[in-house]
Phi, psi and omega in degrees: 000307183293334181295341178281352184250100183298331180298331180299316181298327183286324185253343186298323179305321177287318181297325182292345178272352183294147181275329182251172178295150170227153183226133170279129179235178175075207186301319180300317178296318179297320177296316178297330178272008176064033169284146186287069177233125190274325186220166173218151181267344179201176176244125180256129182230131173252134177211186178286162179298317182294324178287326176296319178293321177300312179299320178302321181288321183273342178255021185309320183290346181260355189294141177256138179308144184309139170245150180282135175295132189260017182233121187290349179270009172244129176258133174238108178275109186297339180277335186238339183259167178231131176214119179221150174245134180237133181261109176259177187295326184265325178188170179284150174238127177254126178251130182229144173212145177059039175279153182225130171271149179236127176222127178049046178064013174257143180255134180232110178298142178278112179230140177259117181249332179243125182216166177237139174262130177242126184210161168224198183295334186254338189226150172222115184237136174257137175227147175301146175302168177302321178295319177296320177299318181298318179299315179298316181294321179295321178294317182291310170057029171282168181305313181293330177292318179294325176294321178291324175302318179297321177297320178296316179299320178295326177295325184279356181288000000 
């Protein structure tokens, strides 16, 4: 499965050096979990703050100037969280750490507790389980997230 994703070869050498767990989330994760989603525009990765800072240091030449998060239900505390976009040859990679969702004035740290490991001889990638993906998508709740929720439900039929 992972051998079909050329982007893995480009970023995995750096990811394999991380000290803490990292998780591919979003569309890339759904594709890896064989949800009927054909493409993705980027790779979203959640990791620890120290590993996100490490990636920022070694991927400095790929960094894209900060963009503002466009969804009011995500809080990004500039003093404590890390969010960077890196432009690689095949697609952008977004690295996130210490993100918090906000619902009804309550704050919920983004934590991955249920995951699946996908690997072959060269790579080992963790992605949230389908249930974990559903929780993330429900919190985000943008139109595209709700469409992805429907794709997950169709996979489970």
